[in-house]
C-alpha positions, -999 to +999 in steps of 0.1 A: +150-557+336+173-538+359+210-540+348+236-553+372+261-529+387+291-546+370+276-536+337+278-499+345+304-475+331+320-469+365+329-506+369+339-512+333+363-482+335+377-496+367+384-530+350+401-511+321+422-492+345+432-524+362+444-538+329+463-507+320+479-501+354+480-534+373+506-520+398+479-499+414+459-531+422+485-554+438+468-577+463+478-578+500+469-599+530+462-568+549+436-553+526+423-572+497+407-556+466+375-574+456+369-581+419+342-608+422+312-593+403+286-612+423+301-597+455+302-563+439+266-564+428+253-576+461+273-549+481+261-521+458+225-533+460+226-534+498+245-502+505+237-480+474+274-471+472+292-467+439+323-486+432+348-480+403+360-450+385+339-420+396+358-391+381+386-384+356+405-352+347+438-344+331+454-346+366+435-371+388+414-402+387+390-408+416+383-444+422+364-463+449+376-498+457+356-525+474+380-541+499+381-567+526+401-567+558+416-597+576+383-603+593+366-605+558+347-572+565+338-555+533+340-517+530+347-490+504+380-471+501+385-440+480+418-434+462+430-404+441+454-416+414+475-395+390+462-395+355+498-395+342+516-424+359+549-406+365+566-373+364+551-355+393+577-332+409+586-308+436+616-285+432+639-267+456+652-237+436+684-221+449+695-187+437+726-170+452+726-196+480+690-188+490+660-211+487+632-198+466+596-203+478+563-191+464+535-176+484+506-192+465+469-192+470+455-227+472+419-232+463+415-265+481+422-249+515+409-214+506+441-197+518+477-190+509+507-211+517+545-207+513+558-236+492+584-248+468+573-249+431+557-283+421+536-298+394+516-328+383+531-354+359+527-346+322+526-369+292+559-371+275+580-354+302+604-371+326+604-358+362+635-338+356+621-322+324+589-314+343+609-298+371+627-275+346+593-267+329+577-257+362+606-234+371+605-217+338+567-213+340+565-201+376+598-183+381+609-176+345+642-190+358+673-203+339+683-236+354+720-242+356+721-275+376+697-302+389+701-330+414+676-357+421+671-363+459+644-390+460+607-395+460+579-386+485+543-396+489+524-366+503+494-385+518+494-423+514+460-425+530+444-414+497+471-406+472+492-430+452+514-403+435+551-407+437+566-372+436+602-368+426+623-341+444+649-321+427+672-294+440+678-269+412+704-241+410+688-212+391+695-177+378+676-147+366+643-153+385+616-129+374+585-122+395+552-126+377+522-125+401+488-140+394+500-171+375+484-202+392+476-181+423+512-169+429+511-138+452+548-134+460+583-150+457+605-151+488+643-159+492+654-176+524+686-190+537+683-226+551+685-211+586+657-186+579+635-214+564+640-235+595+629-206+616+598-203+595+592-241+600+598-237+638+573-209+638+547-230+620+547-207+590+553-236+566+524-261+565+528-275+530+537-312+532+556-313+499+578-284+511+585-299+545+593-333+530+614-319+502+634-298+526+641-328+549+656-346+519+677-315+510+689-311+546+702-347+548+716-350+513+730-316+504+741-300+537 
């Protein structure tokens, strides 16, 4: 006898995730998440699409929801959730009144970008602790002062990660190329960075968003 889809591991892991992190499954009149197992089974049988937790790593969880719009139309929606619920961070390092950016090779886009250092959340670390850890790992920097600027969501169309932004005054940066694709370290005044932005040399959304917060809170 063929098993029903709601008995599969993908769906059972989805229900477990719902129990552990219910804030990720809040219902809305705009887009409703479907949990009725008869509806799930019927949809999967008709469409041959998978629903539930499809992939997990130390950094991300890929889920596919079955959702319904205001017109009761059913469709799937992919979401990429952080494996660690909090602590993701982007930093704005400042040394001698200059902003510090990495030139870093990014596998996802198969090219290099200029960007501020950042990192995924890690178990047991607050966002501020994670910011300090990232700067020590990527710049070997000594942090003298940190200031929290706010949170950003880089792509709310698929990501749910809330990323904290910290401006960090640092000293004694050391260049170490090759770590996590780092190709170079550059030091720019705010005016120079804005020129780079104007010239479309900065395309990283975290960097653009973080600098916007810095510009309005710290200058």
